[in-house]
C-alpha positions as CSV (number, residue, x, y, z in Angstrom):
1,X,-16.5,16.3,5.1
2,X,-12.8,15.9,5.7
3,X,-10.6,16.8,2.8
4,X,-7.8,14.6,4.0
5,X,-9.2,11.8,6.2
6,X,-6.8,10.1,8.5
7,X,-5.7,6.6,7.4
8,X,-7.5,3.7,9.0
9,X,-6.4,0.1,8.9
10,X,-8.3,-3.1,8.1
11,X,-7.0,-6.6,8.2
12,X,-6.8,-8.8,5.1
13,X,-7.7,-12.5,5.4
14,X,-4.0,-13.4,6.1
15,X,-3.7,-10.7,8.8
16,X,-1.9,-8.1,6.7
17,X,-2.9,-4.6,7.7
18,X,-4.2,-2.5,4.7
19,X,-4.3,1.3,5.0
20,X,-7.4,3.0,3.7
21,X,-9.2,6.3,3.8
22,X,-13.0,6.8,3.8
23,X,-14.5,9.9,2.1
24,X,-18.1,10.6,3.1
25,X,-20.6,13.0,1.5
26,X,-21.9,13.9,5.0
27,X,-25.3,15.0,6.0
28,X,-26.3,16.2,2.6
29,X,-26.5,12.6,1.5
30,X,-27.4,10.4,4.5
31,X,-27.7,7.5,2.0
32,X,-25.0,7.8,-0.6
33,X,-25.8,7.2,-4.3
34,X,-23.0,4.7,-4.5
35,X,-19.9,3.4,-2.7
36,X,-16.8,3.7,-4.9
37,X,-13.6,1.7,-4.5
38,X,-10.7,3.6,-6.1
39,X,-8.2,0.9,-7.1
40,X,-4.8,2.5,-7.7
41,X,-2.2,2.2,-10.4
42,X,1.1,0.3,-10.0
43,X,3.3,2.3,-7.6
44,X,0.8,5.1,-7.0
45,X,-0.1,6.1,-3.4
46,X,-3.7,6.5,-2.4
47,X,-2.9,10.2,-1.6
48,X,-2.9,10.8,-5.3
49,X,-6.6,10.1,-5.6
50,X,-7.7,12.3,-2.6
51,X,-9.0,15.3,-4.7
52,X,-10.9,12.9,-6.9
53,X,-12.4,11.1,-3.9
54,X,-13.5,14.4,-2.4
55,X,-15.1,15.5,-5.6
56,X,-17.1,12.2,-5.6
57,X,-18.5,13.1,-2.2
58,X,-19.8,16.4,-3.6
59,X,-21.7,14.4,-6.2
60,X,-23.3,12.2,-3.4
61,X,-21.0,9.2,-3.5
62,X,-18.9,7.8,-0.7
63,X,-15.5,6.6,-1.7
64,X,-12.5,4.7,-0.3
65,X,-8.9,4.9,-1.3
66,X,-6.2,2.5,-0.2
67,X,-2.7,1.3,-0.6
68,X,-1.8,-2.3,-1.6
69,X,0.4,-4.2,0.9
70,X,4.0,-3.0,0.7
71,X,2.9,0.4,-0.7
72,X,2.2,3.9,0.8
73,X,0.6,3.8,4.2
74,X,0.3,0.0,4.0
75,X,4.1,-0.4,3.9
76,X,5.6,-1.6,7.1
77,X,9.4,-1.2,7.0
78,X,11.8,-2.5,4.4
79,X,10.5,-4.4,1.3
80,X,13.6,-6.6,1.4
81,X,12.2,-10.1,1.7
82,X,8.6,-8.9,1.8
83,X,6.4,-11.5,0.2
84,X,3.6,-10.2,-2.0
85,X,2.4,-10.5,-5.6
86,X,-0.4,-9.0,-7.7
87,X,-2.7,-11.8,-6.8
88,X,-2.3,-10.9,-3.1
89,X,-3.2,-7.3,-4.0
90,X,-6.3,-8.2,-5.8
91,X,-7.6,-11.2,-3.9
92,X,-6.6,-10.2,-0.3
93,X,-6.2,-6.5,-0.2
94,X,-9.1,-5.5,-2.5
95,X,-11.3,-7.9,-0.7
96,X,-10.4,-6.4,2.7
97,X,-11.1,-2.9,1.4
98,X,-14.4,-3.9,-0.2
99,X,-15.6,-5.7,3.0
100,X,-14.7,-2.6,5.1
101,X,-16.7,-0.4,2.7
102,X,-19.7,-2.6,2.6
103,X,-19.8,-2.9,6.4
104,X,-20.2,0.9,6.6
105,X,-22.6,1.1,3.7
106,X,-24.3,-2.4,3.3
107,X,-27.2,-1.3,1.1
108,X,-25.4,1.0,-1.2
109,X,-24.5,0.1,-4.9
110,X,-20.8,-0.9,-5.1
111,X,-18.8,0.8,-7.9
112,X,-15.2,0.1,-9.0
113,X,-13.0,2.8,-10.5
114,X,-9.6,1.3,-11.4
115,X,-6.6,3.3,-12.6
116,X,-4.3,1.4,-14.9
117,X,-3.5,-1.8,-12.9
118,X,-6.6,-1.1,-10.9
119,X,-8.7,-1.8,-14.0
120,X,-6.7,-4.9,-14.9
121,X,-7.3,-6.8,-11.7
122,X,-11.1,-6.7,-11.6
123,X,-11.4,-10.4,-12.5
124,X,-9.0,-11.3,-9.7
125,X,-11.1,-9.5,-7.1
126,X,-13.2,-12.3,-5.6
127,X,-16.3,-10.2,-5.1
128,X,-16.5,-8.7,-8.6
129,X,-20.0,-10.1,-9.0
130,X,-21.2,-7.6,-6.4
131,X,-20.1,-4.6,-8.5
132,X,-22.9,-2.6,-10.1
133,X,-20.5,-1.0,-12.5
134,X,-16.7,-0.8,-13.2
135,X,-14.9,2.1,-14.8
136,X,-11.3,1.8,-16.0
137,X,-9.1,4.8,-16.4
138,X,-6.0,4.5,-18.6
139,X,-6.2,0.8,-18.4
140,X,-4.8,-1.7,-20.9
141,X,-2.5,-4.6,-21.4
142,X,1.1,-4.0,-20.4
143,X,2.5,-6.2,-23.3
144,X,5.6,-4.3,-24.3
145,X,5.4,-4.7,-28.0
146,X,2.0,-3.0,-28.0
147,X,3.3,-0.1,-25.9
148,X,3.7,3.3,-27.6
149,X,6.8,3.6,-29.7
150,X,8.3,6.2,-27.3
151,X,8.0,3.7,-24.4
152,X,9.4,0.5,-26.0
153,X,13.0,1.4,-25.7
154,X,12.5,2.3,-22.0
155,X,10.6,-0.9,-21.2
156,X,13.1,-3.1,-23.1
157,X,15.8,-1.8,-20.9
158,X,13.6,-2.2,-17.8
159,X,12.4,-5.7,-18.5
160,X,15.6,-7.2,-19.9
161,X,18.3,-5.5,-17.9
162,X,17.2,-3.4,-14.9
163,X,14.7,-5.7,-13.3
164,X,16.7,-9.0,-13.7
165,X,19.7,-7.3,-12.1
166,X,17.9,-5.4,-9.4
167,X,15.6,-8.1,-8.0
168,X,18.2,-10.6,-6.9
169,X,20.5,-7.8,-5.8
170,X,18.1,-6.0,-3.6
171,X,15.4,-8.6,-3.0
172,X,12.8,-6.0,-4.0
173,X,12.5,-3.4,-6.7
174,X,14.2,-0.1,-5.6
175,X,12.2,2.1,-7.9
176,X,12.7,5.3,-5.9
177,X,16.5,5.0,-6.2
178,X,16.2,4.1,-9.9
179,X,13.5,6.7,-10.5
180,X,11.4,4.1,-12.2
181,X,7.8,3.2,-11.1
182,X,8.5,3.3,-7.3
183,X,9.5,0.7,-4.7
184,X,7.7,-2.6,-5.3
185,X,7.8,-6.0,-3.6
186,X,9.9,-8.5,-5.5
187,X,7.0,-10.8,-6.2
188,X,4.9,-8.0,-7.7
189,X,7.7,-6.8,-10.0
190,X,8.7,-10.3,-11.1
191,X,5.1,-11.2,-11.9
192,X,4.4,-7.9,-13.7
193,X,7.5,-8.4,-15.8
194,X,6.3,-11.8,-16.9
195,X,2.9,-10.4,-17.8
196,X,4.4,-7.5,-19.8
197,X,6.6,-9.9,-21.8
198,X,3.7,-12.0,-22.9
199,X,1.4,-11.1,-25.9
200,X,-1.7,-12.1,-23.8
201,X,-0.4,-10.3,-20.7
202,X,-1.8,-11.9,-17.5
203,X,-3.9,-14.4,-19.3
204,X,-1.0,-15.6,-21.3
205,X,1.2,-16.1,-18.2
206,X,-1.4,-17.4,-15.7
207,X,-3.3,-19.6,-18.1
208,X,-6.9,-20.7,-18.7
209,X,-8.0,-20.1,-15.1
210,X,-7.3,-16.4,-15.4
211,X,-8.8,-16.3,-18.9
212,X,-12.0,-17.8,-17.4
213,X,-11.9,-15.2,-14.6
214,X,-11.9,-12.4,-17.1
215,X,-14.7,-14.0,-19.0
216,X,-16.7,-14.5,-15.8
217,X,-17.0,-10.7,-15.2
218,X,-20.5,-9.6,-16.2
219,X,-20.4,-6.2,-14.6
220,X,-20.8,-3.4,-17.2
221,X,-17.4,-1.8,-17.9
222,X,-16.7,1.7,-19.2
223,X,-13.2,2.3,-20.4
224,X,-11.8,5.9,-20.5
225,X,-8.5,6.0,-22.3
226,X,-6.5,8.9,-23.7
227,X,-4.8,9.4,-27.1
228,X,-1.7,10.9,-25.5
229,X,-1.3,8.2,-22.8
230,X,2.5,7.6,-22.8
231,X,2.0,4.1,-21.3
232,X,-1.2,2.7,-22.9
233,X,-1.6,2.6,-26.6
234,X,-4.9,2.0,-28.3
235,X,-3.8,-1.6,-28.9
236,X,-3.0,-2.0,-25.2
237,X,-6.4,-0.8,-24.2
238,X,-8.3,-2.9,-26.8
239,X,-6.3,-6.0,-26.0
240,X,-6.9,-5.9,-22.2
241,X,-10.6,-5.2,-22.5
242,X,-11.0,-7.9,-25.1
243,X,-10.5,-10.4,-22.3
244,X,-13.8,-9.2,-20.7
245,X,-15.8,-11.3,-23.1
246,X,-18.8,-11.6,-20.7
247,X,-19.2,-8.0,-19.9
248,X,-20.9,-5.1,-21.7
249,X,-18.1,-2.8,-22.7
250,X,-18.2,0.9,-23.5
251,X,-14.9,2.2,-24.9
252,X,-14.3,5.9,-24.9
253,X,-11.0,7.3,-26.2
254,X,-10.4,11.0,-25.4
255,X,-8.0,13.4,-27.0
256,X,-6.7,16.5,-25.1
257,X,-8.1,18.7,-27.9
258,X,-11.6,17.3,-27.0
259,X,-11.5,19.1,-23.7
260,X,-9.3,22.1,-24.8
261,X,-6.3,20.8,-23.0
262,X,-2.7,20.4,-24.1
263,X,-2.1,17.2,-22.3
264,X,-3.9,14.5,-20.2
265,X,-1.5,11.5,-20.3
266,X,-1.5,8.4,-18.1
267,X,-1.8,10.2,-14.8
268,X,-3.6,13.4,-15.7
269,X,-7.2,12.3,-15.3
270,X,-7.0,12.4,-11.5
271,X,-5.7,16.0,-11.3
272,X,-8.3,18.4,-10.0
273,X,-7.9,20.8,-13.0
274,X,-9.9,18.2,-14.9
275,X,-12.9,18.2,-12.5
276,X,-15.2,19.8,-15.0
277,X,-13.8,18.8,-18.4
278,X,-13.2,15.1,-17.6
279,X,-14.8,14.1,-14.2
280,X,-18.1,15.9,-14.7
281,X,-18.3,15.5,-18.5
282,X,-17.1,11.9,-19.0
283,X,-17.2,10.1,-15.7
284,X,-20.3,11.4,-13.8
285,X,-22.8,10.3,-16.4
286,X,-21.4,6.7,-16.2
287,X,-21.9,6.5,-12.4
288,X,-25.7,6.4,-12.5
């Protein structure tokens, strides 16, 4: 098993090259127990999920990490003028990654683990009916008035001043320079802003077609959320998962004290120090 597999590339339907990494359990599990797609959060590189993917292989699962177009290893030069939105990420990029994974493991159950945005876009992923199970981590609506109190001032400034000024000025969102989220294609950031300003998030902006897509998901969904998540409040989490009206939903909200930790937060779950207290205790039983 390679701890840091080299990136490979697969072509999306429109020809865009998507970088991914395969993590294999090796000879101990010639037929993996499942094939896991790890769908990243907004602005987060696939490298962040490597320790988690490697742990999955030790449990008998194969896993794939990837970067959406314009992000991480999938980024090809400047984002200035680069055309992409969240629909492209979900419909084209996730489809390409799923196809590549299923080509390697055609008879293995397909499982989705989505972090934040990665749990929001399941309905937009065209092959979601193939999923045996979906697990969302720190996922909720981004509607800003349901955000935690500590976040609202920050996102008010972000959505009403920073983004409207930065996008026309740079023709992409220069998050690295601004130390906010990370560099993002203009279309992604503009669409995400619209979603976050609407009470019904993506459903409210994109209309009945997306509402029906959420309702069409019948894959069982397990939500793992955290009481100290600085981005996703309990209202955010309940609101987003409430759109999955056709799916069996299991909602688990975890406090740091439940695992003897001082902090988990929005990004903590995927840190290796939580391998026993979170991964083995809360996630592994849900993979079966």
